[in-house]
C-alpha positions, 0 to 999 in steps of 0.5 A: 500500500503506497502512501501519497508522498511515495506516489508523489515522489515517483511522479516528481522523479519521472518529471525530472527524466528518470527512467522507471528502473532508476525510480525503482532502485531509488524507492525500493519498489519493483519497476512494474509497481512504478509503471502502474502508479504512473498510470494512476492518479497521484491521489489514488487511494488503495482499496481496503482489504479486510484480512489479518496479517499472518505476523499478527499472531506473533506480536507478543513473541516478537516484542519479547524477542526484540527486548532480548535483541534477537536478530530479525533473521533469527526472529523469522526462523523462530516464527517459522519453527513455531509449533502451534502456528508456524509462519508460512508466508514470505520473508518480505511480508514478514520483514515489512510487518516487523519494520512497523513494530520496530518503528513503533518501538522507536528501534530505528537502525543505527548509523553504519560505520565505515568498514575497513577491509583487510587483505587475505591472511592479514587479520584475525580478531578475537574476543570473549562473550558471556552468556548468563543463565544459559538455557540448560535443561539439565537441572544441575546446570540451571542458571549457569554462566558460560563464556565463549571464545570468538574469532573471525578472519577479517577478509573471509569472515570465517568464524570460530566459536567455542564455549567454556565455563571460565575465561582462564589464560590457558583456555584462551591460548588453547582456543587460539591454537584450536582456531589456527588449526581449524582455519589451516594456518596462522594469520599475519596478525591477531587483534585483541582488546586489552584483556589481562590474559593478553595485555598487562598494561601500557608503557611510557611510549603507550605500547602494549605490555604483553602477557609473557605467555601470550607474547611467547605464543606470538613469537613461536607461532610467528604472528604479530599481536595487536591491541586495540586502544582502550574503549575502542571496540570499533577497531575490531568490529568484525568479532564484536559483531560475531559476539552479538551474532552468536547471542542473537542467532545461535543462543536465542531460542535454543535450549541445550541439555548440557555442555556436550550438547551445546558444543555439538549444536555450536559445531553444526551452527558454525558449519552452516554460517561458514559453508552455506550462508553467504556473508552479508559483507562479501556476498560469498560463503566464508569458506570460499574466501578462506581458500585465498587466505590459507595461501598466505598463512604461516604454517603451524609449528610442530608443537601446536597439538601439545603446545607448552605455555610459558609462566615465570616467578622470581626467586632470590639469589639464595633460592633453591628450587627442587625440580624432578628431584634435582636441586638447582641453586642460584639458577633459573628453571623452565617448566612447560605444561602440555595439554595432557598434563605432562611436564618437562623442565630444564635449567637456564641462566639467570635472566634479570636482577631483583630490585634489592640487588640480588640475583633473580631467576625465572621459572617458566611453566610450559608443557611437554609430554616427557615427564609427569608433574612433581608437585611442589610443597606449598603454592607458587611462592613456596616453590623456592626455599633456602638451602638446608630447608629439608627438601626431598 
């Protein structure tokens, strides 16, 4: 149903010499509609049709979905999957009615930001998302919070998502390596925000002070780490949109029995959005453009499947560290912890001096598959003791 101003605009553009095709592209109507309107009087009133919209039965549900910021594409999927009265109409009619609801609720579309496009293999953006009160059907998991690691390639828009009960440092690094394995290589750069598992702060030159474990990973996997400026999420808009998309398209309207069921549904959803659904930004399936990126990726290191993460503590120059029943006096020690829980350690030189002038040594906790872990007595601060303290 066309309003007067729409008809008048069509007449005006025709008077200016526009073709019907140009008017159709400008107004968003079909060229046959333009031709019909130009044959009618400008103040023609459409005939009233006494019929109920097929979308009207979802009015209450649509309001609830919009309150939860569910994406409009997901709203259509939920309406079609409704058990009592599934929607069987077309997408255009549904979106037209939904647009009226959004206008009534004053939820106008936001202004679009200028999109920055990368070249193949240039950027991988990563972030965390949080879902409180996850809809688990298993009673023991009711009300639990789940976090998901989200990663997205800038050029191909290929997505990687995995869910976890916590946002620990090792979890994030394991997820990043799993993402590299999934996409088939290591991109040139990885963009993150100022999360503490990656960035500890900034120095006097405003350069990021990287978490030692993350910096070691970047060096050994040969990618360039980049950190967004504080409070500048727009600098990694691709993955920010992915976080919203996961909440609005994958989580919304779904119920999971447990974490295994959640992981299985996530894998199926990722397969759909990466291999079947064209990206709105590129018009192609992400897996198609991923091929061009894989040609520019760096190869994964041989240790990727069981990579050891780096950690360190500082002890005094008189400290004695017992590792695998070997006493190391006045020296540092490396300890790598693998995915399977095994450990490998070796001594190395003193790497820095403490503020009090004494020698300091570094203990690196990394992972490998050669020796079993030998528990230290006490916590991390108690791992170094003075000579003669009765170490086994």
